[in-house]
C-alpha positions in Angstrom: 191.7 160.2 31.0 191.7 161.8 35.2 188.5 164.0 35.4 189.0 167.5 36.3 186.9 168.7 39.5 185.4 172.0 38.9 185.5 173.4 42.7 183.7 176.4 42.1 180.7 174.5 41.4 180.3 173.8 45.3 178.3 176.1 47.4 177.7 174.1 50.4 181.1 172.5 50.5 184.2 173.5 50.1 186.8 171.5 48.3 190.4 171.5 49.2 193.0 169.8 47.2 196.2 168.7 48.3 199.8 167.2 46.6 199.6 164.1 48.4 196.4 163.4 46.6 194.5 163.9 49.8 191.3 165.7 49.3 189.4 167.8 52.2 185.9 168.2 51.8 184.0 170.7 54.0 180.8 171.0 55.1 180.1 174.7 54.5 177.0 175.5 56.5 177.9 175.9 60.2 175.4 178.6 61.0 172.7 175.5 60.1 175.1 173.0 62.5 176.4 171.8 58.7 172.6 170.4 58.3 171.8 168.9 55.1 169.7 170.3 52.6 168.7 169.3 49.1 171.2 172.0 47.7 174.5 169.8 50.3 173.0 166.5 49.1 173.6 167.1 45.4 176.9 168.3 46.1 177.6 165.9 47.8 176.6 163.1 45.1 178.2 165.0 42.1 181.6 165.6 44.1 181.8 162.0 45.0 180.4 160.5 41.6 183.3 162.2 40.2 186.2 161.3 42.8 186.9 157.6 41.9 187.7 159.2 38.0 189.7 162.1 39.3 192.5 160.5 40.8 191.6 161.3 44.3 193.8 158.9 46.8 192.1 159.7 49.9 189.3 162.2 51.2 188.9 163.7 54.5 184.9 164.5 54.8 185.3 167.6 57.7 183.1 170.5 58.9 182.9 174.0 59.4 182.2 175.4 62.7 181.7 173.3 66.2 179.7 170.4 65.0 180.3 167.6 61.9 176.3 167.5 60.9 172.7 167.6 62.6 171.6 165.6 60.1 168.1 167.0 57.8 167.5 170.7 57.7 164.7 170.4 59.8 163.0 174.3 59.0 163.5 173.9 55.2 161.9 169.9 55.2 159.2 172.0 57.1 158.7 174.9 54.9 159.3 172.7 51.7 156.0 170.8 52.7 156.9 168.0 50.6 154.7 165.2 49.4 155.2 161.0 50.5 156.6 160.4 47.2 158.7 164.3 47.4 160.1 163.2 50.1 160.7 159.6 49.4 162.6 161.0 45.7 164.9 163.0 48.3 166.0 160.0 50.6 166.9 158.0 47.0 169.2 161.1 46.5 170.4 160.5 50.2 171.1 157.1 49.3 173.0 158.0 46.2 175.0 160.0 47.7 176.3 158.0 50.2 176.2 154.8 48.3 178.4 157.1 46.4 181.2 157.6 49.3 180.5 153.9 50.6 181.1 151.9 47.2 183.7 154.2 45.6 186.6 152.8 45.7 188.5 156.1 47.8 189.1 155.9 51.0 186.7 158.3 53.0 188.0 159.3 56.1 185.3 161.6 58.4 186.6 164.2 60.8 183.7 164.0 63.6 182.9 166.6 65.8 180.3 168.4 68.2 176.8 167.0 67.2 176.6 163.7 64.8 172.9 163.6 65.0 170.4 161.9 63.0 171.1 162.2 58.9 174.6 163.5 60.4 175.3 159.9 61.8 173.9 158.4 58.6 176.5 160.2 56.6 179.2 159.4 58.8 178.5 156.3 58.7 179.3 155.8 55.0 182.3 157.0 55.7 185.1 154.0 56.1 187.2 155.7 58.7 185.5 157.7 61.6 187.8 159.8 64.2 185.9 161.8 66.9 187.2 163.8 69.4 186.7 165.1 73.0 183.3 167.0 71.8 181.7 164.3 69.7 178.2 163.1 70.2 175.3 160.9 68.4 172.4 160.7 68.5 169.0 159.5 66.2 166.3 161.6 67.6 163.6 160.9 64.9 161.5 159.6 67.3 161.4 162.6 69.5 161.3 164.3 66.2 157.8 162.2 64.8 160.1 161.7 62.3 162.1 158.2 60.6 165.3 157.5 59.5 165.5 157.7 55.5 169.4 158.0 54.8 170.4 154.5 55.5 171.5 154.6 59.7 168.7 151.3 59.4 171.1 149.6 57.3 174.5 151.3 58.2 174.2 152.5 61.6 172.2 148.9 62.5 175.6 147.1 60.7 177.7 149.6 63.2 176.1 148.9 66.8 173.7 146.3 66.0 169.8 146.1 65.9 168.5 146.9 69.6 171.1 149.8 70.1 169.5 151.0 67.0 165.9 151.1 68.0 167.1 152.3 71.5 168.6 155.1 70.4 165.7 156.2 68.1 163.0 155.1 71.0 165.1 157.1 73.7 166.6 159.8 71.9 169.9 158.3 73.5 173.0 159.8 73.4 176.6 158.2 72.8 180.0 159.6 73.4 183.1 159.6 74.6 185.5 155.6 74.8 182.1 154.4 74.8 181.2 155.4 71.5 184.8 153.8 70.3 183.7 150.7 71.9 180.4 150.3 70.0 182.1 151.1 67.0 180.2 154.5 65.7 183.5 155.6 65.2 187.2 153.9 65.2 189.6 156.3 66.8 189.1 159.2 69.5 191.5 161.8 70.2 192.4 164.4 72.8 193.1 166.8 70.1 192.5 167.8 66.6 189.7 165.1 64.5 191.6 166.7 61.4 194.7 166.2 62.4 194.0 162.6 62.8 192.2 162.2 60.0 194.6 163.8 57.9 197.3 161.6 59.0 195.2 158.4 58.2 194.0 159.9 54.9 197.7 160.4 54.3 199.0 156.8 55.4 196.1 155.4 53.2 196.5 157.3 49.9 200.3 155.8 50.3 198.9 152.4 49.0 198.4 151.6 45.4 195.0 152.6 44.3 193.2 149.5 42.9 194.1 148.1 46.9 192.3 150.2 47.9 189.1 150.3 45.3 189.2 147.2 46.6 189.1 148.1 49.9 186.9 150.7 49.7 184.3 149.2 47.4 184.7 144.8 47.8 184.0 144.6 51.2 180.9 145.9 51.4 179.4 144.9 48.3 180.8 141.4 49.9 178.9 142.0 53.0 175.8 142.0 50.8 175.8 138.3 49.3 175.7 135.1 51.1 178.8 133.8 52.4 179.9 131.4 49.1 178.5 134.5 46.3 181.5 136.7 48.9 183.8 133.7 48.5 183.8 133.6 44.6 183.5 137.4 44.7 186.8 137.8 47.0 188.8 135.7 45.1 187.9 137.4 42.1 189.4 140.2 43.2 192.5 138.7 44.8 193.6 137.4 41.6 193.1 141.1 40.1 194.8 143.0 42.7 197.4 140.2 44.0 198.5 140.1 40.3 198.8 143.9 39.5 201.7 144.9 38.0 202.3 148.4 39.7 202.4 146.0 43.4 205.3 144.1 41.7 208.4 146.7 43.7 206.7 146.2 47.1 206.4 142.5 46.6 210.1 142.3 45.6 211.1 144.4 48.9 208.9 142.6 51.2 210.9 139.5 49.9 214.5 141.1 49.6 213.3 141.8 53.4 214.4 145.8 52.2 210.2 146.3 53.2 209.2 148.0 56.5 208.1 144.9 58.3 204.7 144.7 60.8 205.3 145.5 64.5 203.4 146.0 68.0 202.7 149.6 69.1 204.4 150.6 71.6 
């Protein structure tokens, strides 16, 4: 049974469904540079919890305004004056939202622009594919703010760029942009034009895959990275046993066998 998502429930996210199974989720607090307050985090938890059961084939995570996300809403954080326990539980909700993205099994493509800073980088790093445009820049200014990352940067950003670069970004406020950011792994694509248009192209391509294959790619790989090599090899074999014998793949395998399927070719 397919779950229905009530798009009217979201205030800080704009949620759009397309006929090809691609959904666009847009951070919609442009006046705040799409900074993440507690309400936005709860909406992300709600949407990404429902997405795998809603028949969604791919998700583009975009942003309204000039910036993708400037991170934690520092004004809200300052005014809330939370206790250590309260902020710990808030961080756990951030982890819940981003884990739902990374491990949910639906491809998430982030269309980046402007600031991808602090918690915004933590959010972007939970996506499976990141597309940046020429305005995009990445930073972790927590050290300068008297803060420490709480939304998974020590896990995901470190995994992308390595421990030494992660520590450097936090200690010095170093900013990465342009081709250097792609070369480091902060994004996989850089575009001269709209990152949203390129992200939509990639999402539509991913949406053509069988859902079970995408589920394995977008959940099993991350789970296996958390295992020992021996356990990961076992888990990979089990997942391959399920995915590679799925009935829906028979027509695609037949097309490959009779040479009617498209072959892999190098880019021109």
